[in-house]
C-alpha positions in Angstrom: -15.3 32.3 -8.2 -13.5 30.1 -10.8 -16.0 28.0 -12.8 -14.9 25.0 -10.6 -17.7 22.6 -11.3 -17.6 23.1 -15.0 -13.8 22.6 -15.1 -14.2 19.5 -13.0 -16.6 18.1 -15.5 -13.8 18.1 -18.1 -11.3 16.6 -15.7 -13.7 13.8 -14.9 -14.5 13.2 -18.6 -10.8 13.3 -19.3 -10.3 10.5 -16.8 -12.6 8.4 -18.9 -16.0 8.8 -17.2 -19.3 9.9 -18.9 -20.5 13.3 -17.7 -23.7 15.2 -18.5 -23.5 18.8 -17.3 -26.8 20.7 -16.9 -26.1 24.4 -16.6 -27.2 27.9 -17.1 -26.0 31.5 -17.4 -24.9 33.1 -14.2 -27.7 34.7 -12.2 -25.8 35.4 -9.0 -22.3 35.4 -10.5 -20.4 37.0 -13.3 -20.1 33.8 -15.3 -22.2 30.6 -15.0 -21.5 27.4 -16.7 -23.3 28.5 -19.9 -21.3 31.7 -20.0 -18.0 30.0 -19.9 -19.0 27.3 -22.4 -20.4 29.9 -24.8 -17.1 31.8 -24.7 -15.6 28.8 -26.5 -17.9 29.2 -29.5 -20.3 26.4 -28.4 -23.8 26.5 -29.9 -26.3 25.1 -27.4 -28.6 22.5 -28.8 -31.3 20.0 -28.1 -30.3 17.9 -31.1 -29.9 14.4 -29.6 -27.6 13.3 -32.4 -25.1 16.0 -31.5 -25.4 15.4 -27.8 -24.9 11.6 -28.2 -21.9 12.1 -30.5 -20.4 14.5 -27.9 -20.7 12.1 -25.0 -19.5 9.1 -27.1 -16.5 10.9 -28.6 -15.3 13.0 -25.6 -17.3 11.7 -22.6 -19.2 14.9 -22.0 -22.4 16.5 -23.1 -23.6 20.0 -22.1 -27.3 20.7 -21.6 -28.2 24.4 -21.6 -31.0 24.5 -19.1 -33.4 27.0 -20.7 -33.5 24.9 -23.9 -34.7 21.9 -21.9 -36.7 23.6 -19.2 -38.7 26.6 -20.7 -39.6 27.8 -17.2 -35.9 28.6 -16.5 -35.8 30.7 -19.7 -39.0 32.5 -18.7 -37.6 33.7 -15.4 -34.0 34.3 -16.5 -34.2 38.1 -16.7 -36.0 38.4 -13.3 -33.3 36.2 -11.7 -30.5 38.3 -13.2 -32.1 41.5 -12.0 -32.7 40.2 -8.5 -29.1 39.1 -8.2 -29.8 36.9 -5.3 -30.4 33.2 -4.9 -34.0 32.0 -5.6 -35.9 28.8 -5.7 -34.6 28.2 -9.1 -31.0 27.9 -7.8 -32.3 24.9 -5.8 -34.5 23.5 -8.5 -31.8 23.4 -11.3 -29.9 20.3 -10.1 -33.1 18.3 -9.7 -34.3 18.9 -13.3 -31.3 17.6 -15.3 -33.2 16.1 -18.3 -31.2 12.8 -18.3 -32.2 12.2 -14.6 -28.6 10.9 -13.7 -28.4 8.0 -11.3 -25.0 9.3 -10.1 -24.6 12.9 -9.2 -22.3 15.3 -7.3 -23.9 18.5 -6.1 -22.6 21.5 -4.3 -24.9 23.6 -2.0 -24.5 26.8 -0.1 -25.8 25.8 3.3 -26.3 22.7 5.4 -30.1 22.8 5.5 -30.1 22.6 1.7 -27.6 19.8 1.8 -29.9 17.7 4.0 -32.9 18.5 1.8 -31.1 17.3 -1.3 -29.7 14.3 0.6 -33.3 13.2 1.5 -34.5 13.8 -2.1 -31.7 11.8 -3.6 -32.2 9.0 -1.1 -35.9 8.8 -2.1 -34.9 8.5 -5.8 -32.4 5.7 -4.9 -29.6 7.8 -6.5 -25.9 7.4 -6.0 -24.8 10.8 -4.9 -22.7 13.1 -2.9 -23.7 16.6 -1.7 -20.8 18.9 -0.8 -20.7 22.2 1.2 -17.8 24.2 2.5 -18.6 25.3 6.0 -17.7 28.9 5.3 -20.5 29.1 2.7 -19.2 28.0 -0.6 -21.4 25.7 -2.7 -18.4 23.6 -3.7 -15.2 22.3 -2.2 -13.4 25.6 -2.0 -10.5 24.5 0.3 -10.9 27.7 2.2 -12.3 25.9 5.2 -13.5 22.5 6.4 -16.2 21.0 4.1 -18.9 18.4 4.6 -19.7 15.6 2.2 -23.1 13.8 2.6 -23.5 10.5 0.8 -26.1 7.7 0.7 -25.0 6.2 4.0 -22.5 8.6 5.4 -21.6 12.2 6.4 -18.0 13.3 6.8 -16.2 16.5 7.5 -12.8 17.0 5.8 -10.1 19.6 6.2 -8.0 20.6 3.2 -5.0 19.4 5.1 -6.4 15.9 5.5 -6.4 15.5 1.7 -2.9 17.0 1.5 -4.1 20.3 -0.1 -3.0 23.7 1.0 -5.7 25.8 2.6 -6.5 28.8 0.3 -8.0 32.2 0.8 -11.2 33.7 -0.8 -9.1 36.0 -3.1 -7.3 32.9 -4.5 -10.6 31.8 -6.1 -11.4 35.0 -7.9 -13.1 34.1 -11.2 -12.7 37.4 -13.0 -15.0 40.4 -13.6 -16.3 39.4 -17.1 -17.2 36.1 -18.8 -14.1 36.6 -21.0 -11.9 36.7 -17.9 -13.7 33.7 -16.4 -13.2 31.7 -19.6 -9.5 32.6 -19.6 -9.1 31.3 -16.0 -11.1 28.2 -16.9 -8.7 27.5 -19.9 -5.7 28.1 -17.6 -7.0 25.3 -15.3 -7.4 22.8 -18.1 -4.1 23.8 -19.8 -2.3 23.2 -16.4 -1.4 26.9 -16.1 -3.6 27.8 -13.2 -2.6 28.9 -9.7 -2.1 26.2 -7.1 -5.4 27.1 -5.4 -7.5 27.0 -8.6 -5.9 23.7 -9.6 -6.4 22.1 -6.2 -10.1 23.1 -6.0 -10.8 21.6 -9.4 -9.0 18.4 -8.5 -10.8 18.1 -5.1 -14.2 18.5 -6.6 -13.3 16.1 -9.5 -12.1 13.5 -7.0 -15.4 13.4 -5.1 -17.3 13.2 -8.4 -15.2 10.2 -9.4 -15.8 8.6 -6.0 -19.6 8.9 -6.6 -19.0 6.8 -9.8 -16.6 4.4 -8.1 -17.5 4.3 -4.4 -15.1 1.5 -3.7 -12.2 3.8 -4.4 -10.6 5.7 -1.6 -10.7 9.5 -2.0 -6.9 9.5 -2.2 -7.0 7.3 -5.3 -9.7 9.5 -6.8 -7.5 12.5 -6.3 -4.7 10.7 -8.1 -7.0 9.9 -11.0 -8.2 13.6 -11.3 -4.6 14.9 -11.0 -3.4 12.5 -13.8 -6.3 13.7 -16.1 -5.0 17.3 -15.8 -1.2 16.5 -15.8 -1.5 14.2 -18.8 -3.4 16.7 -20.9 -6.4 14.5 -21.2 -8.7 17.1 -19.7 -7.5 19.7 -22.1 -7.8 17.4 -25.1 -11.4 16.6 -24.0 -12.2 20.3 -24.1 -10.7 20.6 -27.6 -12.7 17.6 -28.9 -15.9 19.0 -27.2 -15.4 22.3 -28.9 -14.9 20.6 -32.3 -18.1 18.6 -32.0 -20.3 21.3 -30.5 -19.4 24.5 -32.5 
């Protein structure tokens, strides 16, 4: 599908919040976060001065997982050849090197959602775990979706949040990393389809609510929408590229 979570990071950063994205190349998809970031000429680094400058100047830093977790690099080829989800898909979100105290996480089934929920509760983290009930590991707007938080569980329909329900085909992310990057750019340049745009806004909104839990989700949707419409998300990407090339 579209690189929804990665695009959402730039929308959230464009709205003025600090984001540290921990990502990798696609193992079970054409283009993971690192693929789409790399398509923009980004050079992955562990140089803390570059990462600090990135998050201070454009609110976002990207951590390429194999550089920070050598085990992920060691198994990369095997994961790609298997082409199915493995333990490492589950492990990745828990080994973000900055150990964020606030985190939004998408998972592909409810059992895993509960496992992460228990783990985050034990760590006293501020979190939300999202799962679309038709199997997407993000808010896809193709079906009802569940959101598990510190003290709550809720099921939403797209219509409840004033979004149009979309179809699986609407979320196609392309057949190559180049196509995926082009779709990603269309989202941040406000040239995406309605379905692509709405999915990114929805995921961004729930991330913002993790940071500001007193805000209603409708207000968070408005903040995310404004980040896209004002061009701040796009300018965040441009600054990020400038710093990280």
